C-alpha positions as YAML, in Angstrom:
chain: A
units: angstrom
residues:
- id: 1
  name: MET
  ca: [-186.09, 56.01, 40.17]
- id: 2
  name: LYS
  ca: [-183.86, 59.04, 40.68]
- id: 3
  name: GLU
  ca: [-185.13, 60.63, 37.44]
- id: 4
  name: MET
  ca: [-188.74, 59.96, 38.50]
- id: 5
  name: GLY
  ca: [-188.10, 61.69, 41.85]
- id: 6
  name: VAL
  ca: [-186.67, 64.73, 40.07]
- id: 7
  name: VAL
  ca: [-189.71, 64.89, 37.77]
- id: 8
  name: VAL
  ca: [-192.13, 64.74, 40.73]
- id: 9
  name: PHE
  ca: [-190.17, 67.44, 42.53]
- id: 10
  name: LEU
  ca: [-190.21, 69.71, 39.46]
- id: 11
  name: LEU
  ca: [-193.95, 69.15, 39.00]
- id: 12
  name: LEU
  ca: [-194.56, 70.24, 42.59]
- id: 13
  name: HIS
  ca: [-192.53, 73.37, 42.00]
- id: 14
  name: SER
  ca: [-194.20, 74.11, 38.67]
- id: 15
  name: ILE
  ca: [-197.57, 74.63, 40.39]
- id: 16
  name: PHE
  ca: [-196.14, 76.91, 43.10]
- id: 17
  name: TYR
  ca: [-198.40, 79.86, 42.39]
- id: 18
  name: THR
  ca: [-201.54, 78.67, 40.72]
- id: 19
  name: ALA
  ca: [-204.80, 79.50, 42.48]
- id: 20
  name: PHE
  ca: [-205.60, 76.43, 44.57]
- id: 21
  name: CYS
  ca: [-209.16, 75.24, 45.18]
- id: 22
  name: PHE
  ca: [-210.22, 76.10, 48.70]
- id: 23
  name: LYS
  ca: [-211.30, 73.66, 51.39]
- id: 24
  name: ASP
  ca: [-211.33, 74.07, 55.16]
- id: 25
  name: GLY
  ca: [-208.03, 73.14, 56.77]
- id: 26
  name: LEU
  ca: [-204.35, 73.58, 56.02]
- id: 27
  name: LEU
  ca: [-203.49, 75.50, 52.87]
- id: 28
  name: PRO
  ca: [-201.51, 73.54, 50.26]
- id: 29
  name: ASN
  ca: [-198.14, 72.93, 51.91]
- id: 30
  name: GLY
  ca: [-199.40, 75.09, 54.77]
- id: 31
  name: ASP
  ca: [-197.13, 73.15, 57.16]
- id: 32
  name: PHE
  ca: [-194.06, 73.75, 54.94]
- id: 33
  name: GLU
  ca: [-193.10, 70.08, 55.07]
- id: 34
  name: LEU
  ca: [-192.40, 70.20, 51.31]
- id: 35
  name: GLY
  ca: [-189.24, 72.24, 51.19]
- id: 36
  name: PRO
  ca: [-186.71, 73.70, 48.76]
- id: 37
  name: ARG
  ca: [-183.94, 71.81, 47.01]
- id: 38
  name: HIS
  ca: [-180.44, 72.12, 48.45]
- id: 39
  name: THR
  ca: [-179.41, 74.04, 45.34]
- id: 40
  name: ASP
  ca: [-181.99, 76.72, 46.23]
- id: 41
  name: MET
  ca: [-180.54, 77.17, 49.72]
- id: 42
  name: LYS
  ca: [-177.65, 79.12, 51.22]
- id: 43
  name: GLY
  ca: [-177.43, 77.81, 54.74]
- id: 44
  name: THR
  ca: [-181.00, 78.24, 55.99]
- id: 45
  name: GLN
  ca: [-181.80, 81.10, 53.60]
- id: 46
  name: VAL
  ca: [-184.04, 80.29, 50.63]
- id: 47
  name: MET
  ca: [-182.52, 81.91, 47.54]
- id: 48
  name: ASN
  ca: [-185.26, 81.17, 44.98]
- id: 49
  name: LYS
  ca: [-188.67, 82.81, 45.47]
- id: 50
  name: THR
  ca: [-190.46, 79.76, 44.05]
- id: 51
  name: ALA
  ca: [-188.41, 77.18, 45.95]
- id: 52
  name: ILE
  ca: [-191.05, 76.24, 48.56]
- id: 53
  name: PRO
  ca: [-193.94, 74.47, 46.78]
- id: 54
  name: SER
  ca: [-197.28, 76.34, 46.71]
- id: 55
  name: TRP
  ca: [-195.72, 79.56, 48.05]
- id: 56
  name: GLU
  ca: [-194.05, 82.63, 46.61]
- id: 57
  name: LEU
  ca: [-191.35, 84.24, 48.76]
- id: 58
  name: SER
  ca: [-190.06, 87.78, 48.95]
- id: 59
  name: GLY
  ca: [-187.06, 89.09, 50.88]
- id: 60
  name: PHE
  ca: [-184.97, 87.24, 53.47]
- id: 61
  name: VAL
  ca: [-186.87, 83.98, 54.11]
- id: 62
  name: GLU
  ca: [-185.32, 81.03, 55.94]
- id: 63
  name: TYR
  ca: [-186.36, 77.38, 55.94]
- id: 64
  name: ILE
  ca: [-185.86, 76.24, 59.52]
- id: 65
  name: PRO
  ca: [-185.68, 72.60, 60.66]
- id: 66
  name: SER
  ca: [-186.91, 71.79, 64.15]
- id: 67
  name: GLY
  ca: [-184.02, 71.85, 66.62]
- id: 68
  name: HIS
  ca: [-182.04, 74.43, 64.62]
- id: 69
  name: LYS
  ca: [-179.63, 76.26, 66.91]
- id: 70
  name: GLN
  ca: [-179.19, 80.01, 66.77]
- id: 71
  name: GLY
  ca: [-176.72, 81.27, 69.33]
- id: 72
  name: ASP
  ca: [-178.00, 80.07, 72.69]
- id: 73
  name: MET
  ca: [-181.50, 79.41, 71.32]
- id: 74
  name: ILE
  ca: [-182.87, 76.16, 69.96]
- id: 75
  name: LEU
  ca: [-185.72, 76.80, 67.53]
- id: 76
  name: VAL
  ca: [-188.55, 74.34, 67.98]
- id: 77
  name: VAL
  ca: [-191.24, 73.68, 65.37]
- id: 78
  name: PRO
  ca: [-194.71, 73.08, 66.92]
- id: 79
  name: LYS
  ca: [-195.77, 70.36, 64.49]
- id: 80
  name: GLY
  ca: [-193.85, 68.51, 61.82]
- id: 81
  name: ALA
  ca: [-190.19, 69.09, 61.06]
- id: 82
  name: PHE
  ca: [-190.01, 72.49, 59.32]
- id: 83
  name: ALA
  ca: [-191.15, 76.10, 59.52]
- id: 84
  name: VAL
  ca: [-190.23, 79.35, 57.77]
- id: 85
  name: ARG
  ca: [-188.73, 82.47, 59.30]
- id: 86
  name: LEU
  ca: [-189.43, 85.91, 57.89]
- id: 87
  name: GLY
  ca: [-186.55, 88.37, 58.08]
- id: 88
  name: ASN
  ca: [-186.68, 92.13, 57.53]
- id: 89
  name: GLU
  ca: [-189.49, 93.08, 55.11]
- id: 90
  name: ALA
  ca: [-189.86, 89.43, 54.07]
- id: 91
  name: SER
  ca: [-193.14, 87.82, 53.09]
- id: 92
  name: ILE
  ca: [-194.76, 84.60, 51.94]
- id: 93
  name: LYS
  ca: [-197.90, 84.48, 49.82]
- id: 94
  name: GLN
  ca: [-200.31, 82.02, 48.26]
- id: 95
  name: LYS
  ca: [-203.30, 82.36, 45.95]
- id: 96
  name: ILE
  ca: [-206.56, 80.48, 46.75]
- id: 97
  name: ASN
  ca: [-209.84, 80.26, 44.85]
- id: 98
  name: VAL
  ca: [-212.68, 81.62, 46.99]
- id: 99
  name: LYS
  ca: [-216.29, 82.79, 46.62]
- id: 100
  name: LYS
  ca: [-216.69, 86.52, 46.12]
- id: 101
  name: GLY
  ca: [-218.57, 88.15, 49.00]
- id: 102
  name: SER
  ca: [-217.96, 85.26, 51.41]
- id: 103
  name: TYR
  ca: [-216.09, 85.50, 54.71]
- id: 104
  name: TYR
  ca: [-212.98, 83.49, 55.61]
- id: 105
  name: SER
  ca: [-210.65, 83.18, 58.56]
- id: 106
  name: ILE
  ca: [-206.94, 82.42, 58.45]
- id: 107
  name: THR
  ca: [-205.19, 80.56, 61.25]
- id: 108
  name: PHE
  ca: [-201.42, 80.27, 61.59]
- id: 109
  name: SER
  ca: [-198.76, 79.50, 64.19]
- id: 110
  name: ALA
  ca: [-196.17, 82.16, 64.97]
- id: 111
  name: ALA
  ca: [-193.25, 82.38, 67.36]
- id: 112
  name: ARG
  ca: [-190.99, 85.25, 68.26]
- id: 113
  name: THR
  ca: [-187.25, 84.70, 67.95]
- id: 114
  name: CYS
  ca: [-184.72, 87.38, 68.92]
- id: 115
  name: ALA
  ca: [-186.61, 90.64, 68.37]
- id: 116
  name: GLN
  ca: [-188.82, 91.89, 71.23]
- id: 117
  name: ASP
  ca: [-191.34, 94.00, 69.30]
- id: 118
  name: GLU
  ca: [-192.05, 91.64, 66.43]
- id: 119
  name: GLN
  ca: [-195.30, 91.99, 64.53]
- id: 120
  name: LEU
  ca: [-196.87, 90.52, 61.43]
- id: 121
  name: ASN
  ca: [-198.88, 92.10, 58.67]
- id: 122
  name: VAL
  ca: [-201.53, 89.70, 57.33]
- id: 123
  name: SER
  ca: [-203.43, 90.77, 54.23]
- id: 124
  name: VAL
  ca: [-205.84, 89.81, 51.50]
- id: 125
  name: ALA
  ca: [-206.34, 92.94, 49.41]
- id: 126
  name: PRO
  ca: [-207.88, 95.34, 50.26]
- id: 127
  name: HIS
  ca: [-207.98, 94.09, 53.87]
- id: 128
  name: HIS
  ca: [-204.97, 93.93, 56.16]
- id: 129
  name: GLY
  ca: [-204.13, 93.75, 59.85]
- id: 130
  name: VAL
  ca: [-200.92, 94.30, 61.80]
- id: 131
  name: MET
  ca: [-200.69, 91.79, 64.63]
- id: 132
  name: PRO
  ca: [-198.31, 92.43, 67.53]
- id: 133
  name: ILE
  ca: [-196.81, 89.15, 68.69]
- id: 134
  name: GLN
  ca: [-194.60, 90.44, 71.51]
- id: 135
  name: THR
  ca: [-197.01, 89.03, 74.12]
- id: 136
  name: VAL
  ca: [-196.36, 85.29, 74.41]
- id: 137
  name: TYR
  ca: [-199.44, 83.46, 75.69]
- id: 138
  name: SER
  ca: [-198.03, 79.92, 75.89]
- id: 139
  name: SER
  ca: [-194.93, 78.42, 77.47]
- id: 140
  name: SER
  ca: [-193.83, 76.82, 74.19]
- id: 141
  name: GLY
  ca: [-193.29, 80.24, 72.63]
- id: 142
  name: TRP
  ca: [-195.67, 79.34, 69.79]
- id: 143
  name: ASP
  ca: [-199.18, 80.81, 69.60]
- id: 144
  name: LEU
  ca: [-201.97, 80.26, 67.07]
- id: 145
  name: TYR
  ca: [-203.32, 83.51, 65.60]
- id: 146
  name: SER
  ca: [-206.41, 84.17, 63.52]
- id: 147
  name: TRP
  ca: [-207.47, 86.89, 61.11]
- id: 148
  name: ALA
  ca: [-210.50, 87.26, 58.85]
- id: 149
  name: PHE
  ca: [-211.45, 88.89, 55.56]
- id: 150
  name: LYS
  ca: [-214.30, 89.27, 53.10]
- id: 151
  name: ALA
  ca: [-213.45, 88.04, 49.60]
- id: 152
  name: GLN
  ca: [-213.58, 90.84, 47.03]
- id: 153
  name: SER
  ca: [-213.08, 88.57, 44.01]
- id: 154
  name: ASP
  ca: [-213.01, 84.89, 43.05]
- id: 155
  name: TYR
  ca: [-209.51, 84.42, 44.39]
- id: 156
  name: ALA
  ca: [-207.61, 85.57, 47.47]
- id: 157
  name: GLU
  ca: [-203.90, 86.30, 47.60]
- id: 158
  name: ILE
  ca: [-202.92, 85.61, 51.19]
- id: 159
  name: VAL
  ca: [-199.79, 87.48, 52.30]
- id: 160
  name: ILE
  ca: [-197.97, 87.15, 55.62]
- id: 161
  name: HIS
  ca: [-195.34, 89.88, 55.90]
- id: 162
  name: ASN
  ca: [-192.79, 90.89, 58.52]
- id: 163
  name: PRO
  ca: [-192.64, 94.70, 58.44]
- id: 164
  name: GLY
  ca: [-189.84, 94.85, 61.02]
- id: 165
  name: VAL
  ca: [-186.37, 96.29, 60.45]
- id: 166
  name: GLU
  ca: [-183.80, 94.73, 62.77]
- id: 167
  name: GLU
  ca: [-180.00, 94.97, 62.81]
- id: 168
  name: ASP
  ca: [-179.88, 91.24, 62.16]
- id: 169
  name: PRO
  ca: [-181.95, 90.56, 59.01]
- id: 170
  name: ALA
  ca: [-182.57, 87.00, 60.21]
- id: 171
  name: CYS
  ca: [-184.20, 88.24, 63.43]
- id: 172
  name: GLY
  ca: [-187.81, 87.63, 62.54]
- id: 173
  name: PRO
  ca: [-190.83, 85.53, 63.51]
- id: 174
  name: LEU
  ca: [-191.23, 81.85, 62.69]
- id: 175
  name: ILE
  ca: [-194.39, 80.81, 60.78]
- id: 176
  name: ASP
  ca: [-196.00, 77.38, 60.54]
- id: 177
  name: GLY
  ca: [-199.40, 75.69, 60.15]
- id: 178
  name: VAL
  ca: [-201.20, 78.14, 57.86]
- id: 179
  name: ALA
  ca: [-204.87, 77.15, 57.51]
- id: 180
  name: MET
  ca: [-208.15, 78.69, 56.37]
- id: 181
  name: ARG
  ca: [-211.86, 78.20, 57.07]
- id: 182
  name: ALA
  ca: [-215.03, 79.57, 55.49]
- id: 183
  name: LEU
  ca: [-217.16, 81.56, 57.94]
- id: 184
  name: PHE
  ca: [-220.94, 81.68, 57.93]
- id: 185
  name: PRO
  ca: [-221.98, 84.67, 60.06]
- id: 186
  name: PRO
  ca: [-225.04, 83.67, 62.11]
- id: 187
  name: ARG
  ca: [-228.13, 85.82, 62.58]
- id: 188
  name: PRO
  ca: [-230.23, 86.60, 65.67]
- id: 189
  name: THR
  ca: [-233.11, 84.20, 66.29]
- id: 190
  name: ASN
  ca: [-236.25, 84.18, 68.43]
- id: 191
  name: LYS
  ca: [-234.24, 82.11, 70.92]
- id: 192
  name: ASN
  ca: [-231.29, 84.51, 71.13]
- id: 193
  name: ILE
  ca: [-230.96, 88.17, 70.17]
- id: 194
  name: LEU
  ca: [-227.17, 87.75, 70.22]
- id: 195
  name: LYS
  ca: [-225.33, 86.41, 67.19]
- id: 196
  name: ASN
  ca: [-223.08, 83.38, 67.69]
- id: 197
  name: GLY
  ca: [-223.78, 83.30, 71.42]
- id: 198
  name: GLY
  ca: [-222.40, 79.78, 71.71]
- id: 199
  name: PHE
  ca: [-219.21, 80.71, 69.81]
- id: 200
  name: GLU
  ca: [-219.67, 77.71, 67.52]
- id: 201
  name: GLU
  ca: [-218.71, 79.74, 64.44]
- id: 202
  name: GLY
  ca: [-215.06, 80.73, 64.44]
- id: 203
  name: PRO
  ca: [-211.56, 80.14, 63.04]
- id: 204
  name: TRP
  ca: [-210.04, 76.81, 62.09]
- id: 205
  name: VAL
  ca: [-208.47, 75.00, 65.04]
- id: 206
  name: LEU
  ca: [-205.48, 72.92, 64.02]
- id: 207
  name: PRO
  ca: [-205.84, 69.25, 65.05]
- id: 208
  name: ASN
  ca: [-203.63, 68.02, 67.89]
- id: 209
  name: THR
  ca: [-202.77, 71.52, 69.09]
- id: 210
  name: SER
  ca: [-203.62, 72.32, 72.69]
- id: 211
  name: SER
  ca: [-202.92, 76.06, 72.71]
- id: 212
  name: GLY
  ca: [-206.25, 77.38, 71.39]
- id: 213
  name: VAL
  ca: [-206.50, 80.10, 68.74]
- id: 214
  name: LEU
  ca: [-205.99, 83.78, 69.57]
- id: 215
  name: ILE
  ca: [-208.65, 86.22, 68.32]
- id: 216
  name: PRO
  ca: [-206.87, 89.55, 67.80]
- id: 217
  name: PRO
  ca: [-208.10, 92.92, 69.08]
- id: 218
  name: ASN
  ca: [-210.80, 94.55, 66.98]
- id: 219
  name: ALA
  ca: [-208.45, 97.44, 66.22]
- id: 220
  name: VAL
  ca: [-206.46, 95.25, 63.83]
- id: 221
  name: ASP
  ca: [-209.33, 93.36, 62.25]
- id: 222
  name: ASP
  ca: [-212.11, 94.76, 60.03]
- id: 223
  name: HIS
  ca: [-213.88, 91.40, 59.97]
- id: 224
  name: SER
  ca: [-213.78, 89.34, 63.14]
- id: 225
  name: PRO
  ca: [-212.73, 85.67, 62.90]
- id: 226
  name: LEU
  ca: [-215.31, 85.21, 65.67]
- id: 227
  name: PRO
  ca: [-218.48, 86.27, 63.77]
- id: 228
  name: GLY
  ca: [-220.80, 88.56, 65.67]
- id: 229
  name: TRP
  ca: [-218.21, 89.44, 68.32]
- id: 230
  name: MET
  ca: [-215.54, 92.10, 68.69]
- id: 231
  name: VAL
  ca: [-212.41, 91.97, 70.83]
- id: 232
  name: GLU
  ca: [-212.40, 95.42, 72.43]
- id: 233
  name: SER
  ca: [-209.15, 95.34, 74.32]
- id: 234
  name: LEU
  ca: [-205.38, 95.60, 74.05]
- id: 235
  name: LYS
  ca: [-204.88, 91.83, 74.19]
- id: 236
  name: ALA
  ca: [-206.43, 88.89, 72.40]
- id: 237
  name: VAL
  ca: [-208.99, 86.39, 73.64]
- id: 238
  name: LYS
  ca: [-208.54, 82.67, 73.12]
- id: 239
  name: TYR
  ca: [-210.86, 80.45, 71.06]
- id: 240
  name: ILE
  ca: [-210.95, 76.91, 72.44]
- id: 241
  name: ASP
  ca: [-212.50, 73.63, 71.29]
- id: 242
  name: SER
  ca: [-213.83, 70.54, 73.04]
- id: 243
  name: ASP
  ca: [-211.20, 68.28, 71.44]
- id: 244
  name: HIS
  ca: [-208.49, 69.87, 73.57]
- id: 245
  name: PHE
  ca: [-210.28, 71.67, 76.43]
- id: 246
  name: SER
  ca: [-213.29, 71.44, 78.68]
- id: 247
  name: VAL
  ca: [-216.08, 73.39, 76.97]
- id: 248
  name: PRO
  ca: [-219.32, 74.01, 78.94]
- id: 249
  name: GLN
  ca: [-221.72, 73.90, 75.97]
- id: 250
  name: GLY
  ca: [-221.31, 72.63, 72.40]
- id: 251
  name: ARG
  ca: [-217.86, 72.34, 70.83]
- id: 252
  name: ARG
  ca: [-216.43, 75.86, 71.13]
- id: 253
  name: ALA
  ca: [-216.00, 78.56, 73.79]
- id: 254
  name: VAL
  ca: [-213.92, 81.65, 74.59]
- id: 255
  name: GLU
  ca: [-211.22, 81.91, 77.27]
- id: 256
  name: LEU
  ca: [-210.48, 85.40, 78.66]
- id: 257
  name: VAL
  ca: [-206.71, 85.15, 78.99]
- id: 258
  name: ALA
  ca: [-205.48, 88.66, 79.81]
- id: 259
  name: GLY
  ca: [-207.57, 90.11, 82.62]
- id: 260
  name: LYS
  ca: [-209.26, 93.43, 81.85]
- id: 261
  name: GLU
  ca: [-207.05, 93.71, 78.76]
- id: 262
  name: SER
  ca: [-208.92, 90.78, 77.18]
- id: 263
  name: ALA
  ca: [-212.57, 91.71, 76.50]
- id: 264
  name: VAL
  ca: [-215.14, 90.37, 74.06]
- id: 265
  name: ALA
  ca: [-218.22, 92.40, 73.09]
- id: 266
  name: GLN
  ca: [-221.27, 92.60, 70.83]
- id: 267
  name: VAL
  ca: [-223.68, 95.44, 70.11]
- id: 268
  name: VAL
  ca: [-227.35, 94.39, 69.78]
- id: 269
  name: ARG
  ca: [-230.60, 96.12, 68.88]
- id: 270
  name: THR
  ca: [-232.85, 96.74, 71.89]
- id: 271
  name: THR
  ca: [-236.05, 98.65, 72.64]
- id: 272
  name: PRO
  ca: [-235.67, 101.47, 75.22]
- id: 273
  name: GLY
  ca: [-237.68, 100.72, 78.34]
- id: 274
  name: LYS
  ca: [-237.94, 97.02, 77.61]
- id: 275
  name: ILE
  ca: [-236.65, 94.38, 80.04]
- id: 276
  name: TYR
  ca: [-234.00, 91.89, 78.93]
- id: 277
  name: VAL
  ca: [-232.18, 88.95, 80.51]
- id: 278
  name: LEU
  ca: [-228.54, 88.23, 79.67]
- id: 279
  name: SER
  ca: [-227.60, 84.66, 80.62]
- id: 280
  name: PHE
  ca: [-224.23, 82.96, 80.24]
- id: 281
  name: VAL
  ca: [-221.90, 80.26, 81.56]
- id: 282
  name: VAL
  ca: [-218.61, 80.83, 83.40]
- id: 283
  name: GLY
  ca: [-216.14, 77.97, 83.81]
- id: 284
  name: ASP
  ca: [-212.58, 76.78, 83.30]
- id: 285
  name: ALA
  ca: [-210.98, 74.97, 80.38]
- id: 286
  name: SER
  ca: [-209.47, 72.07, 82.35]
- id: 287
  name: ASN
  ca: [-206.02, 73.41, 81.52]
- id: 288
  name: ALA
  ca: [-204.53, 73.75, 85.03]
- id: 289
  name: CYS
  ca: [-205.84, 77.31, 85.34]
- id: 290
  name: ALA
  ca: [-206.77, 77.20, 89.03]
- id: 291
  name: GLY
  ca: [-207.69, 79.85, 91.58]
- id: 292
  name: SER
  ca: [-210.26, 82.55, 92.31]
- id: 293
  name: MET
  ca: [-211.66, 84.14, 89.16]
- id: 294
  name: ILE
  ca: [-214.21, 86.84, 88.46]
- id: 295
  name: VAL
  ca: [-215.96, 87.49, 85.15]
- id: 296
  name: GLU
  ca: [-217.49, 90.93, 84.77]
- id: 297
  name: ALA
  ca: [-220.52, 91.14, 82.49]
- id: 298
  name: PHE
  ca: [-221.86, 94.40, 81.08]
- id: 299
  name: ALA
  ca: [-225.19, 95.17, 79.45]
- id: 300
  name: GLY
  ca: [-225.21, 98.87, 78.67]
- id: 301
  name: LYS
  ca: [-224.80, 100.59, 82.06]
- id: 302
  name: ASP
  ca: [-225.68, 97.49, 84.08]
- id: 303
  name: THR
  ca: [-222.96, 95.19, 85.38]
- id: 304
  name: LEU
  ca: [-222.61, 91.85, 87.12]
- id: 305
  name: LYS
  ca: [-219.54, 90.28, 88.73]
- id: 306
  name: VAL
  ca: [-219.57, 86.49, 88.70]
- id: 307
  name: PRO
  ca: [-217.01, 84.79, 91.01]
- id: 308
  name: TYR
  ca: [-215.79, 81.34, 90.05]
- id: 309
  name: GLU
  ca: [-213.49, 79.07, 92.04]
- id: 310
  name: SER
  ca: [-211.50, 77.05, 89.54]
- id: 311
  name: ARG
  ca: [-209.68, 73.83, 90.29]
- id: 312
  name: GLY
  ca: [-208.27, 73.81, 86.79]
- id: 313
  name: LYS
  ca: [-209.97, 70.51, 86.00]
- id: 314
  name: GLY
  ca: [-213.11, 71.67, 84.19]
- id: 315
  name: GLY
  ca: [-216.43, 72.84, 85.54]
- id: 316
  name: PHE
  ca: [-218.84, 75.75, 85.13]
- id: 317
  name: LYS
  ca: [-221.66, 77.75, 86.67]
- id: 318
  name: ARG
  ca: [-224.53, 79.71, 85.16]
- id: 319
  name: ALA
  ca: [-225.29, 83.37, 85.76]
- id: 320
  name: SER
  ca: [-227.77, 85.97, 84.52]
- id: 321
  name: LEU
  ca: [-228.20, 89.73, 84.47]
- id: 322
  name: LYS
  ca: [-231.63, 91.35, 84.13]
- id: 323
  name: PHE
  ca: [-231.66, 94.94, 82.88]
- id: 324
  name: VAL
  ca: [-233.82, 97.62, 81.28]
- id: 325
  name: ALA
  ca: [-232.58, 98.88, 77.91]
- id: 326
  name: VAL
  ca: [-231.96, 102.63, 77.79]
- id: 327
  name: SER
  ca: [-231.20, 102.94, 74.08]
- id: 328
  name: GLU
  ca: [-231.83, 101.29, 70.72]
- id: 329
  name: ARG
  ca: [-228.39, 99.68, 70.82]
- id: 330
  name: THR
  ca: [-226.91, 97.94, 73.85]
- id: 331
  name: ARG
  ca: [-223.32, 96.83, 74.23]
- id: 332
  name: ILE
  ca: [-222.85, 93.37, 75.77]
- id: 333
  name: MET
  ca: [-219.30, 92.84, 77.05]
- id: 334
  name: PHE
  ca: [-217.30, 90.39, 79.15]
- id: 335
  name: TYR
  ca: [-213.84, 90.49, 80.69]
- id: 336
  name: SER
  ca: [-211.92, 88.84, 83.51]
- id: 337
  name: THR
  ca: [-211.09, 90.94, 86.57]
- id: 338
  name: PHE
  ca: [-207.73, 89.28, 87.16]
- id: 339
  name: TYR
  ca: [-204.78, 87.88, 85.24]
- id: 340
  name: ALA
  ca: [-204.12, 84.16, 85.73]
- id: 341
  name: MET
  ca: [-201.33, 81.70, 84.94]
- id: 342
  name: ARG
  ca: [-201.50, 77.95, 84.50]
- id: 343
  name: ASN
  ca: [-200.18, 76.27, 87.64]
- id: 344
  name: ASP
  ca: [-198.36, 73.52, 85.71]
- id: 345
  name: ASP
  ca: [-195.89, 75.84, 84.00]
- id: 346
  name: PHE
  ca: [-196.41, 79.34, 85.50]
- id: 347
  name: SER
  ca: [-195.76, 81.01, 82.15]
- id: 348
  name: SER
  ca: [-198.88, 80.38, 80.06]
- id: 349
  name: LEU
  ca: [-201.62, 83.00, 80.33]
- id: 350
  name: CYS
  ca: [-205.07, 81.62, 81.06]
- id: 351
  name: GLY
  ca: [-208.40, 82.68, 82.50]
- id: 352
  name: PRO
  ca: [-212.10, 81.96, 82.89]
- id: 353
  name: VAL
  ca: [-214.16, 80.51, 80.05]
- id: 354
  name: ILE
  ca: [-217.45, 82.02, 78.88]
- id: 355
  name: ASP
  ca: [-219.99, 80.17, 76.77]
- id: 356
  name: ASP
  ca: [-223.70, 79.81, 75.93]
- id: 357
  name: VAL
  ca: [-224.35, 83.56, 76.01]
- id: 358
  name: LYS
  ca: [-228.02, 84.38, 75.45]
- id: 359
  name: LEU
  ca: [-230.06, 87.58, 75.41]
- id: 360
  name: LEU
  ca: [-233.86, 87.47, 75.55]
- id: 361
  name: SER
  ca: [-236.62, 89.95, 76.34]
- id: 362
  name: ALA
  ca: [-238.51, 89.48, 79.62]
- id: 363
  name: ARG
  ca: [-241.95, 90.55, 80.82]
- id: 364
  name: ARG
  ca: [-241.07, 91.89, 84.27]
- id: 365
  name: MET
  ca: [-238.11, 92.63, 86.55]
...
């Protein structure tokens, strides 16, 4: 039996860097529960670049068990028993078979450890994005991030890299739960000029995770993981699902979690002089985000402030803005006037939810 176990282990390691067939969900060993052999370890540091099945490592990479103590900190893994930590200039990568010309989003969990200005470089050549992770949105310290790319060939080499240089080479972010989803960018219809107005198309949401998925600012993402929409702000917006939150319409929605620093926008074709109606839903995610909220909606130069009194237990109201287009392209944008914190832990950022956004032409004001 011992020899059989060794053979199985070696077989798993022998396929560490083949191009895996893609399917929505966790990447092969995306939760890092299959780990290195003790002979490939020095303390928590992984010494062999092929030691973690399905991944190739570069630089100072650690294999961290949940509950590992570092100084006064206890490192907690969000799901399962293990995660990896990327030290100075360290990276992990995996090759996946994809369809050339198609769009994909990557979702992963990340947590800051001892460095304050940690960031991650996520890439699939020739696309890349540098994601700042110094803002912690949840009380657990772990946040789910998303990033998107357009496949340039029949395979994608996914690289997550820590570009930081700290005095302590082990002072880097923790990574867990790496997943991927194919995106199918929607088109405008005769029922909605906006694309993806219900936010149903978006990144993979890991099962049994109640933190939502952060959509990064547009500045770091050539292809949005929320098709049709851009995040035009310094902070991310949060993508939420009906399995874990209260969603006003359908199965997905967006939570504006950082006040005026968390804005989502879309540019649409309009006819100057023509009348349009922008309708949408404002609510809360039933995540203990209670208090007075205001969502500001913009359609070109026209604005509307929608107040919403949240009890933090779910609920929503509808609003609409009628305007006359002044150009051939009109920017539709939403943000929250105020910052908000969940009242059950006072450390998790939250905010109003928007959903079911529609834009239609109208006959008269």
